[in-house]
N, C-alpha and C positions, 0 to 999 in steps of 0.2 A: 220314685224312691229317693233319687238324688235331691230333688227339690224339697222333700220332706226333711231330709237330713240338714240341708242348707237352712231351712226355716227354723229347725230346732236349734241349730248353732247360733243363728242370729238372735233368737229369743233368749237363749242362754247368755249371750254376750250382753244384750240389753239389760237383763236382770242383774248380771254382775256389775255392770256399769252403774245401774241405779243404786245398788247396794253401796258401792264405793262413794258415790256422790252423796247419798244420805249420811254415811258415816262422817264424811269430811265436812259437809256444809250444814247438816242438821244439828244445831246446838241446843235444841229444845230440851232433850233429856238431861243434858249437863246442867243447863240453867235451872230446870225444875228441881234437880237434886240440890244445887247450891242454895236455891231459895228455901227449900224445905229445911236444909241444915241451918240457915240463918234464922228462920222462924223458930226452929227448935231451940237454938242457942238463946234467942231473945226471950222465949217463953220461960226458959229455965232460970234466967237471971233478971229479975225485975229492975235492978239498978242500971241495966244496959239501955233502958229506954232513954235515959238522959244522953248516954253516949250516941244512941241512934239519932236523936234530934240534932246533936252536934254534927254527926256524920252527914245527915241530910243537909243541914245548913252549909257545912263546909263544901259538900259536893255541889250544891247549888251555886255557891260563890265561885268555885273553880270552873264550873260550866259557864257561868256568866263571864268570867275573865277570859276563858278560852274563846267564847263567842265574840267578845269585844276585840280580842287580839286577832282573831281570824278575819273579822270585818275590816279592821285596820290593815291587816296584811293584804287582803283582797283589794281594798281601796288603793293602797300604795302600788300594788302590782298593776292594777288597771291604769293608774295614772302614769306609771313609768312606761308601760308597754303600749297603752292605747294612744298616747300622744304621738309617738312616732308613726303608728299605724294611721292615725287621722291625717297626719302630714302627708304620708304616702298616698292615701286616698285622695287628698286634695290635689296632689301632683298628677295622679292618674286622671282625675276629672278634668284638670286643665289640659292634659295631653289629648283626652278624648274630645274636648271642645275644639282644640286645634285641628284634630283629624276631621271632625265634622265640618269645620269651617273650610278646610282645604277641599274636602269632598264636595261641599256645596259650591265652592268656586269652580272646581273642575266640572261639575254638573252644569253650571251656568255657561262655562266655556263650550261644553258639548252642545248645549242648546243653541248657542250663537252660531257655532259651526254648522249645525244641522239646518238652522234657518238660512244661513248664507248658501249652503248647498242647494236647498230647496228653491231659493230665489234664483240662483244661477241656473238650475235645471228648468225652472219656469221661463226664465228669459230665453234660454236655448230653445225650449219648446215653442215659445212665441215666435222666435226668429225662424225656426223650421216651418211653422205654419204660414208665416208671411211669405217665405220663399216658395212654399208649395202653392200658395194662392197666386203669387206672381207668375209662376210657371204655368199654372192652370190657365191664367188669363192670357199668357203668351201663346199657349197651345190653342186656346179658343180663338185668339186673334189671328194666328197663323191659319187655322182651319177656315175662319171666315174669309180671310184674304184669298186662300186657295179656292174656296168655293166661289167667291166672286169672280176670280180669274177664269175658272172653268165655265161659269155661267156666261160671262162676257164672251169667252172664246166660242162657245157653242151657239150663243145667240148671233154672233157675227156670221157664222157658217150657215145658219138657218136663213138669215136674211140674204146672203149671197146666192143662194141657190134659187 
């Protein structure tokens, strides 16, 4: 029940709004009445045809002058306002190029630092591996010496018996 009332009120509001919009913005009936009135006046007085031609010619000239003035106005407006805008755009482009250049320089510096870090890490790793290899060799050497000493010691004892 409530939704039906709500729907009815909404439809009524839309119809009222449509009515108001049509009355305000629909000039067709007014224009049709004016045109009928002008045609009727024109048909009643034949000598108005000459006036009508003058009216049409005058209206055409006025429209042409208005068009030319508007074109000149727009051209002047664009020249006056677009030149500073173009200069601003050029400055912005220059700043953007500077920012891109700075960013590229920073990127290059980052790459150099990364390469240096990787080189340093590789050198450290190589040094670590060399130290490990040296220690392994020392351990192997110590093992061999100890084994030799043990072997000699037990070989002497075997021969002494």
